[in-house]
C-alpha positions as CSV (number, residue, x, y, z in Angstrom):
1,M,-53.3,249.7,-50.8
2,A,-50.6,247.0,-51.0
3,L,-47.9,246.6,-48.4
4,K,-44.9,248.8,-49.2
5,I,-41.5,248.5,-47.4
6,Y,-38.7,251.1,-47.4
7,N,-35.7,249.3,-48.9
8,T,-32.4,250.6,-47.6
9,L,-30.7,249.3,-50.7
10,T,-32.7,251.5,-53.1
11,R,-33.6,254.3,-50.6
12,K,-37.2,254.1,-51.5
13,K,-40.5,252.4,-50.6
14,E,-41.3,249.4,-52.8
15,E,-44.3,247.2,-53.0
16,F,-43.6,244.0,-51.2
17,I,-43.6,241.0,-53.4
18,P,-42.0,237.9,-51.8
19,L,-39.9,235.5,-53.8
20,H,-42.5,232.7,-53.3
21,K,-46.2,233.6,-53.3
22,G,-47.7,233.5,-49.8
23,E,-44.4,232.8,-48.1
24,V,-41.9,235.1,-46.4
25,G,-38.4,234.4,-45.2
26,I,-37.1,237.0,-42.8
27,Y,-33.7,237.1,-41.1
28,V,-32.9,239.6,-38.4
29,C,-29.5,240.0,-36.8
30,G,-29.7,238.8,-33.2
31,P,-27.7,239.8,-30.1
32,T,-24.1,239.2,-29.3
33,V,-24.6,237.4,-26.0
34,Y,-21.7,238.8,-23.9
35,S,-23.9,241.0,-21.5
36,G,-27.5,241.9,-20.7
37,T,-30.0,243.5,-23.1
38,H,-31.1,247.1,-22.9
39,L,-33.7,249.4,-24.3
40,G,-31.8,249.7,-27.6
41,H,-32.3,246.0,-28.1
42,A,-36.0,246.5,-27.3
43,K,-36.4,249.1,-30.0
44,S,-35.0,246.7,-32.7
45,Y,-36.7,243.5,-31.6
46,I,-40.1,245.1,-30.9
47,S,-40.0,246.7,-34.3
48,F,-39.3,243.5,-36.1
49,D,-41.7,241.6,-33.9
50,V,-44.5,243.8,-35.2
51,V,-43.3,243.3,-38.8
52,V,-43.6,239.5,-38.3
53,R,-46.9,239.8,-36.6
54,Y,-48.4,242.0,-39.3
55,L,-47.1,239.7,-42.1
56,R,-48.7,236.8,-40.4
57,W,-51.9,238.8,-40.0
58,L,-51.8,239.3,-43.8
59,D,-51.9,235.5,-44.1
60,Y,-48.3,235.1,-45.2
61,K,-46.5,231.9,-44.0
62,V,-43.5,233.5,-42.3
63,K,-40.3,231.7,-41.4
64,Y,-38.5,234.0,-39.0
65,V,-34.8,233.4,-38.3
66,Q,-32.8,235.4,-35.8
67,N,-29.2,234.3,-34.9
68,I,-27.4,234.2,-31.7
69,T,-23.8,235.5,-32.0
70,D,-21.7,233.5,-29.5
71,A,-18.4,233.7,-31.3
72,G,-16.4,235.9,-33.6
73,H,-17.8,239.4,-32.9
74,L,-14.9,241.7,-32.6
75,L,-14.7,245.2,-31.2
76,D,-13.1,248.0,-33.3
77,S,-9.9,247.3,-31.3
78,G,-9.9,243.7,-32.6
79,E,-10.8,242.3,-29.1
80,D,-13.4,239.6,-29.1
81,R,-16.6,240.7,-27.3
82,I,-17.2,237.2,-25.9
83,L,-13.7,236.8,-24.5
84,K,-13.8,240.3,-23.0
85,G,-17.1,239.5,-21.3
86,A,-15.7,236.1,-20.0
87,K,-12.7,237.9,-18.5
88,R,-15.0,240.5,-16.9
89,E,-17.2,237.9,-15.2
90,K,-14.5,235.3,-14.7
91,L,-16.5,232.7,-16.6
92,D,-15.7,230.2,-19.3
93,P,-16.8,231.8,-22.6
94,I,-19.5,229.1,-23.1
95,E,-20.8,229.8,-19.6
96,L,-21.0,233.5,-20.5
97,T,-22.9,232.9,-23.7
98,E,-25.3,230.4,-22.1
99,K,-26.0,232.9,-19.3
100,Y,-26.8,235.8,-21.6
101,T,-28.7,233.8,-24.2
102,R,-31.1,232.8,-21.4
103,T,-31.2,236.4,-20.2
104,Y,-32.0,237.6,-23.7
105,F,-34.9,235.2,-24.2
106,E,-36.3,236.0,-20.7
107,D,-36.3,239.7,-21.6
108,M,-37.8,239.2,-25.0
109,D,-40.5,236.9,-23.5
110,A,-41.3,239.6,-20.8
111,L,-41.8,242.2,-23.6
112,G,-44.2,239.9,-25.4
113,I,-41.9,239.5,-28.3
114,L,-42.6,236.3,-30.3
115,R,-39.8,233.9,-30.4
116,P,-38.1,233.3,-33.9
117,D,-38.9,230.1,-35.6
118,I,-35.2,229.3,-35.7
119,S,-32.5,230.8,-33.5
120,P,-29.2,229.4,-34.8
121,R,-25.9,229.9,-33.0
122,A,-22.6,230.8,-34.7
123,T,-20.7,228.1,-32.8
124,G,-23.2,225.5,-34.0
125,H,-22.6,226.4,-37.7
126,I,-18.8,226.3,-38.0
127,P,-18.8,223.7,-40.9
128,E,-21.3,225.8,-42.9
129,Q,-19.0,228.8,-42.5
130,I,-15.9,226.9,-43.5
131,K,-17.7,225.6,-46.6
132,L,-18.7,229.1,-47.6
133,I,-15.1,230.3,-47.3
134,E,-13.9,227.4,-49.5
135,I,-16.4,228.4,-52.2
136,L,-15.2,232.1,-52.1
137,I,-11.5,231.0,-52.3
138,E,-12.4,228.7,-55.2
139,K,-14.2,231.5,-57.1
140,G,-11.3,233.9,-56.5
141,Y,-13.1,236.3,-54.1
142,A,-11.0,235.4,-51.0
143,Y,-7.4,234.7,-50.2
144,E,-5.4,233.2,-47.4
145,T,-2.4,234.8,-45.7
146,N,-0.6,233.3,-42.7
147,G,-3.7,231.3,-41.6
148,T,-6.2,234.2,-41.9
149,V,-8.6,234.4,-44.9
150,Y,-9.8,237.7,-46.2
151,F,-12.5,238.7,-48.7
152,D,-11.0,240.8,-51.5
153,I,-13.4,243.7,-51.9
154,T,-11.7,244.8,-55.2
155,K,-13.1,241.6,-56.8
156,F,-16.7,242.6,-55.9
157,P,-17.6,245.9,-57.8
158,E,-20.9,246.2,-55.9
159,Y,-19.2,246.6,-52.5
160,G,-20.5,249.7,-50.9
161,K,-23.8,249.7,-52.7
162,L,-25.9,249.3,-49.5
163,S,-24.1,251.9,-47.5
164,H,-23.4,254.2,-50.5
165,R,-19.7,254.1,-49.9
166,K,-17.0,253.9,-52.6
167,V,-14.3,251.4,-52.4
168,E,-11.6,254.0,-52.9
169,E,-12.9,255.8,-49.9
170,Q,-12.7,252.8,-47.6
171,V,-10.3,253.2,-44.7
172,A,-8.4,250.6,-42.7
173,G,-9.6,249.3,-39.4
174,V,-12.9,247.6,-40.1
175,R,-13.6,245.5,-36.9
176,V,-10.1,244.1,-36.8
177,E,-6.8,245.9,-36.5
178,V,-5.1,246.8,-39.8
179,R,-2.8,244.1,-41.1
180,T,-0.2,244.7,-43.7
181,E,-1.0,241.2,-45.1
182,K,-4.2,242.6,-46.6
183,K,-4.3,243.4,-50.2
184,H,-6.7,246.3,-49.6
185,P,-7.1,248.1,-46.2
186,A,-10.9,247.4,-46.2
187,D,-10.6,243.7,-47.0
188,F,-12.5,241.9,-44.2
189,A,-11.7,238.7,-42.4
190,L,-13.6,235.5,-43.1
191,W,-11.5,233.3,-40.9
192,I,-9.0,234.5,-38.3
193,L,-5.9,232.7,-37.2
194,A,-6.2,232.2,-33.4
195,P,-3.3,233.1,-31.1
196,K,-2.4,230.3,-28.6
197,E,-4.2,232.0,-25.7
198,H,-7.4,232.4,-27.7
199,I,-10.0,230.0,-26.1
200,M,-12.7,229.8,-28.7
201,K,-11.1,228.2,-31.8
202,W,-11.7,225.5,-34.3
203,D,-9.7,223.4,-36.8
204,S,-10.0,224.5,-40.5
205,P,-8.1,224.0,-43.8
206,W,-6.2,227.2,-43.0
207,G,-5.2,226.3,-39.4
208,V,-6.8,226.7,-36.0
209,G,-8.9,229.8,-35.8
210,Y,-12.4,231.2,-35.6
211,P,-14.8,232.8,-38.1
212,G,-15.2,236.5,-38.8
213,W,-18.4,238.1,-37.5
214,H,-19.9,238.8,-40.9
215,L,-19.6,235.3,-42.1
216,E,-22.1,233.7,-39.7
217,C,-25.1,235.6,-40.9
218,S,-24.6,234.7,-44.5
219,A,-24.0,231.0,-43.7
220,M,-26.9,230.6,-41.3
221,S,-29.5,232.7,-43.2
222,M,-28.9,230.9,-46.5
223,K,-28.9,227.5,-44.7
224,Y,-32.4,228.1,-43.3
225,L,-34.0,230.5,-45.8
226,G,-32.3,229.8,-49.1
227,E,-29.8,231.7,-51.2
228,T,-32.2,234.7,-51.6
229,L,-34.0,236.1,-48.6
230,D,-37.2,238.2,-48.8
231,I,-36.3,240.5,-45.8
232,H,-33.1,241.1,-43.9
233,G,-33.4,243.3,-40.9
234,G,-31.2,244.9,-38.2
235,G,-30.1,248.2,-36.7
236,I,-28.8,251.0,-38.8
237,D,-25.4,250.6,-37.2
238,N,-25.2,247.2,-39.0
239,I,-25.5,248.7,-42.5
240,F,-21.7,249.1,-42.6
241,P,-19.7,247.1,-42.4
242,H,-21.8,244.1,-41.3
243,H,-24.5,244.0,-43.9
244,E,-22.3,245.4,-46.7
245,C,-20.0,242.4,-46.1
246,E,-22.9,240.0,-46.0
247,I,-24.0,241.1,-49.4
248,A,-20.5,240.7,-50.8
249,Q,-19.7,237.3,-49.5
250,S,-23.2,235.9,-50.2
251,K,-23.7,237.1,-53.8
252,A,-20.1,236.3,-54.6
253,A,-20.6,232.7,-53.5
254,T,-24.0,232.1,-55.1
255,G,-24.2,234.6,-58.0
256,K,-27.7,235.5,-56.9
257,Q,-29.3,238.5,-55.2
258,F,-28.9,237.9,-51.5
259,V,-31.7,240.1,-50.1
260,R,-34.8,241.6,-51.8
261,Y,-35.7,244.1,-49.0
262,W,-33.3,245.5,-46.5
263,M,-34.9,246.9,-43.4
264,H,-33.1,248.9,-40.7
265,N,-34.4,250.3,-37.5
266,N,-33.1,253.5,-35.9
267,M,-31.7,253.8,-32.4
268,V,-32.7,254.8,-28.9
269,L,-31.1,258.1,-27.8
270,V,-30.5,259.6,-24.4
271,D,-30.2,263.3,-24.5
272,G,-29.6,263.1,-28.3
273,V,-26.8,260.5,-27.9
274,K,-27.1,256.8,-28.9
275,M,-27.8,254.5,-26.0
276,S,-24.9,252.1,-25.7
277,K,-23.1,250.0,-23.2
278,S,-19.7,251.6,-24.1
279,L,-21.1,255.0,-23.1
280,G,-22.7,253.7,-20.0
281,N,-26.0,255.6,-20.8
282,F,-28.2,252.5,-21.1
283,I,-31.0,251.1,-19.1
284,T,-31.5,247.4,-19.1
285,I,-34.8,245.8,-20.0
286,K,-35.0,244.2,-16.5
287,E,-34.5,247.6,-14.9
288,I,-37.2,249.3,-17.0
289,L,-39.7,246.5,-16.4
290,K,-39.4,247.2,-12.7
291,K,-40.9,250.6,-13.4
292,Y,-43.2,250.1,-16.4
293,S,-45.4,247.4,-17.8
294,P,-44.2,245.5,-20.9
295,E,-47.2,247.0,-22.8
296,Q,-46.1,250.5,-21.9
297,V,-42.6,249.8,-23.1
298,R,-43.9,248.5,-26.4
299,F,-46.3,251.4,-26.7
300,F,-43.4,253.9,-26.1
301,I,-41.3,252.2,-28.8
302,L,-44.1,252.0,-31.3
303,T,-45.2,255.6,-31.1
304,T,-42.1,256.3,-33.2
305,H,-41.6,254.8,-36.6
306,Y,-39.0,252.1,-36.7
307,R,-36.8,254.1,-39.1
308,S,-36.8,257.1,-36.8
309,P,-34.7,257.6,-33.6
310,I,-36.5,257.8,-30.2
311,D,-35.3,259.8,-27.3
312,F,-35.7,258.1,-24.0
313,S,-36.7,259.8,-20.8
314,D,-39.0,258.8,-17.9
315,K,-41.2,261.7,-18.8
316,A,-41.6,260.4,-22.4
317,I,-42.4,256.8,-21.4
318,Q,-44.8,258.1,-18.7
319,G,-46.6,260.1,-21.4
320,A,-46.8,257.0,-23.5
321,G,-48.4,255.2,-20.6
322,E,-51.1,257.9,-20.3
323,G,-51.9,257.5,-24.0
324,M,-51.9,253.7,-23.8
325,R,-54.4,253.8,-20.9
326,K,-56.9,255.7,-23.0
327,I,-57.0,252.8,-25.4
328,H,-57.1,250.3,-22.6
329,N,-60.0,252.2,-20.9
330,T,-62.1,252.1,-24.1
331,F,-61.3,248.5,-24.6
332,E,-62.5,247.7,-21.1
333,R,-65.5,249.9,-21.4
334,I,-66.6,248.1,-24.6
335,N,-66.0,244.8,-22.8
336,E,-68.2,245.8,-19.9
337,T,-70.9,247.2,-22.2
338,L,-70.9,244.0,-24.2
339,K,-71.4,242.0,-21.0
340,Q,-74.4,244.2,-20.1
341,V,-76.1,243.8,-23.4
342,Q,-75.5,240.1,-23.6
343,G,-77.1,239.9,-20.2
344,D,-80.1,241.8,-21.7
345,N,-80.3,239.3,-24.5
346,K,-80.6,236.6,-22.0
347,G,-83.4,238.4,-20.3
348,T,-81.5,239.1,-17.1
349,Q,-82.4,242.8,-17.2
350,N,-84.4,245.3,-19.3
351,D,-82.5,247.3,-21.9
352,K,-81.9,250.3,-19.7
353,R,-79.6,251.9,-22.3
354,R,-82.0,251.7,-25.2
355,V,-82.8,255.0,-26.9
356,Q,-86.0,256.4,-25.6
357,G,-88.4,258.9,-27.1
358,N,-87.2,258.8,-30.7
359,N,-87.9,256.7,-33.8
360,E,-85.0,257.9,-36.0
361,G,-84.0,254.4,-37.0
362,V,-81.5,253.6,-34.3
363,E,-83.5,250.7,-33.0
364,D,-84.4,249.6,-36.6
365,N,-80.7,249.5,-37.5
366,P,-79.0,249.7,-34.0
367,A,-75.5,248.7,-35.2
368,S,-75.2,250.8,-38.2
369,E,-73.2,253.7,-36.6
370,I,-70.8,251.4,-34.8
371,D,-70.3,249.4,-38.0
372,K,-69.4,252.5,-39.9
373,I,-66.9,253.5,-37.1
374,I,-65.3,250.1,-37.4
375,E,-64.9,250.2,-41.2
376,V,-63.5,253.7,-41.3
377,H,-60.8,253.1,-38.6
378,K,-60.0,249.6,-39.7
379,K,-59.1,251.0,-43.1
380,K,-57.0,253.7,-41.5
381,F,-55.1,251.2,-39.4
382,V,-54.4,248.8,-42.3
383,E,-53.3,251.7,-44.6
384,A,-50.9,252.9,-41.9
385,M,-49.3,249.4,-41.5
386,N,-49.2,249.0,-45.3
387,D,-47.2,252.2,-45.4
388,D,-43.9,250.7,-44.3
389,F,-45.3,249.5,-40.9
390,N,-46.1,253.0,-39.8
391,T,-47.0,252.1,-36.2
392,P,-47.4,255.8,-35.0
393,L,-50.2,256.3,-37.6
394,A,-51.7,252.9,-36.7
395,I,-51.8,253.8,-33.0
396,G,-53.3,257.1,-34.1
397,A,-56.1,255.2,-35.8
398,L,-56.8,253.3,-32.6
399,F,-56.9,256.6,-30.7
400,D,-59.5,257.9,-33.2
401,F,-61.4,254.7,-33.0
402,S,-61.6,254.9,-29.2
403,R,-62.7,258.5,-29.3
404,E,-65.5,257.8,-31.7
405,L,-66.7,254.8,-29.7
406,N,-66.6,256.8,-26.5
407,K,-68.8,259.5,-28.0
408,Y,-71.3,256.9,-29.1
409,L,-71.3,255.2,-25.7
410,D,-71.7,258.5,-23.9
411,N,-74.9,259.1,-25.9
412,D,-76.4,256.1,-24.0
413,V,-77.7,254.5,-27.1
414,V,-76.2,251.1,-26.9
415,G,-78.7,248.3,-26.4
416,A,-79.0,244.5,-26.7
417,R,-79.3,244.6,-30.5
418,H,-75.7,246.0,-30.6
419,S,-74.2,242.8,-29.3
420,M,-72.6,241.7,-32.6
421,S,-71.3,245.2,-33.4
422,L,-69.8,245.5,-29.9
423,Q,-68.1,242.1,-30.4
424,S,-66.7,243.4,-33.7
425,T,-65.1,246.4,-31.9
426,L,-63.5,244.0,-29.4
427,N,-62.2,242.0,-32.2
428,I,-60.6,245.1,-33.7
429,Y,-58.8,245.9,-30.4
430,E,-57.7,242.3,-30.0
431,E,-56.5,242.0,-33.6
432,F,-54.9,245.3,-34.0
433,G,-53.9,246.3,-30.5
434,G,-53.2,242.8,-29.3
435,K,-52.1,240.4,-32.0
436,I,-50.3,243.0,-34.2
437,L,-49.0,245.7,-31.9
438,G,-49.0,243.8,-28.7
439,I,-50.1,246.8,-26.6
440,L,-53.1,245.3,-24.9
441,P,-52.5,243.6,-21.6
442,F,-51.0,240.2,-22.7
443,S,-50.5,238.9,-19.2
444,K,-54.1,237.8,-18.4
445,K,-53.2,236.4,-15.0
446,A,-51.6,239.7,-14.0
447,E,-54.6,241.7,-15.4
448,I,-57.1,239.6,-13.4
449,E,-55.0,239.7,-10.2
450,G,-54.7,243.5,-10.6
451,T,-58.4,243.9,-11.0
452,Q,-59.1,241.7,-8.0
453,F,-56.7,243.7,-5.9
454,I,-58.3,247.0,-6.9
455,E,-61.7,245.7,-6.0
456,L,-60.5,244.5,-2.7
457,L,-59.1,247.9,-1.8
458,I,-62.4,249.5,-2.8
459,E,-64.2,247.0,-0.6
460,V,-61.9,248.0,2.3
461,R,-62.6,251.7,1.5
462,E,-66.4,251.0,1.7
463,R,-66.1,249.5,5.1
464,L,-64.0,252.4,6.3
465,R,-66.6,254.8,5.0
466,A,-69.3,252.8,6.8
467,D,-67.3,253.2,10.0
468,K,-66.9,256.9,9.2
469,Q,-63.1,256.6,9.0
470,W,-63.1,259.2,6.3
471,K,-59.4,260.1,6.4
472,L,-58.3,256.5,5.7
473,A,-60.9,256.1,3.1
474,D,-59.8,259.3,1.3
475,E,-56.2,258.1,1.5
476,I,-57.0,254.9,-0.3
477,R,-58.8,256.9,-2.9
478,S,-55.9,259.3,-3.3
479,K,-53.3,256.5,-3.6
480,L,-55.3,254.7,-6.2
481,Q,-55.6,257.9,-8.2
482,D,-51.9,258.2,-8.1
483,L,-51.8,254.8,-9.8
484,G,-54.2,255.9,-12.5
485,I,-57.3,254.3,-10.8
486,Y,-60.2,256.7,-10.5
487,I,-63.2,256.0,-8.1
488,E,-66.6,257.5,-8.5
489,D,-69.3,257.4,-5.8
490,K,-72.7,257.7,-7.3
491,S,-76.3,256.8,-6.3
492,G,-75.0,254.7,-3.4
493,K,-72.7,252.7,-5.6
494,T,-68.9,252.9,-6.1
495,T,-67.4,252.3,-9.6
496,W,-63.8,252.6,-10.8
497,R,-61.9,253.1,-14.0
498,R,-58.3,253.3,-15.2
499,N,-57.3,256.7,-16.4
């Protein structure tokens, strides 16, 4: 099954065929760096992180561009988000954008999100934006009035095609306040005349001003990916007006198709309402990572398809954690079993787990059943991802894979001859759960230190038991169980596992 992507423009899934064979150019709208990042940002950037990871797993050479908006993004009231944030924190606008750009990358790194290949800033591409405006004016798609330049939507018949809105139904008040100088109420600003008190402004052929929000993405994406992009992504709230305006100004300037596949992720909800800073119902990424591991946050996000909304609650993310630990436990169990059978191969111990008392072919072809399990569930995973990056189904394939493996291990039939098959199962977890989905522990240091700490507590508990301090020993056991660590005392030996 070939990879199919749901294209917002056509409202259907289409087979993915890049413009240049073996190469993919993808642009995703990045953050406006005027405040911290929250779980809504995590939904978007984890979703596209998996898209990029999977495309690379398919052996595409991917160039991933994600902008940083540090100028020009206006609120519906017409107020500049950057300037509003600078006033709020009593900082120079550049100080503010530097502060929150660093915060953004810190949060993305903490979530295991791969950094883009290029992260261009709007303020670093003013000449490219001015040049694009000049082309649009020259071709008759834009006009200047009193130092502000507007795109004339009546000159671009396709305007509204992405959002399925008709020009005659457009209303005034798109990002900036309505101005009588516009030819049409929905004409959008490409360059805005800056009032004297405006801090972030640049010289231009039309006077001192600053670029409109939509302009930066067209200028920067085409600079780094060419005039036609393979994939353009962003949140569904960007479809109109942002992406609609991008299409208009880009195609008008070049005469070429701007984007082949438009992808839009849905939002995070809280009690059915969009999580947003304006409503005050958001939780920052730094706050959520104090309570839950990065892998658990990723798992929670990926259990819902990127085009579907996800309702946040502590109960929901805790439930996701329980599901994730089942996959982790099987991964760890396979890892431990492999170590045992590799030890057997070296002659360190007899094969205590070999099937006894039957000659039904298990020893003659010891890996056959495991290999079948691998092939079946590998196919399921790939089919899920090829179906518009369906991560819930892909995770379901990993659950099924783990359940089948656990049944096989429970039958106590794994011996030294299974070494290569066991290694193959680990490779599946590491490829699918690790490299593609990013839901396996990706902080090896933290994982090792956590294991060492658990084993230290178990050692302390053993000493307490030896001293007959049963109450304290039981308390350690109970506290560990609360953390999902289960202890089993059997045949004079204590073992532990994560739930």
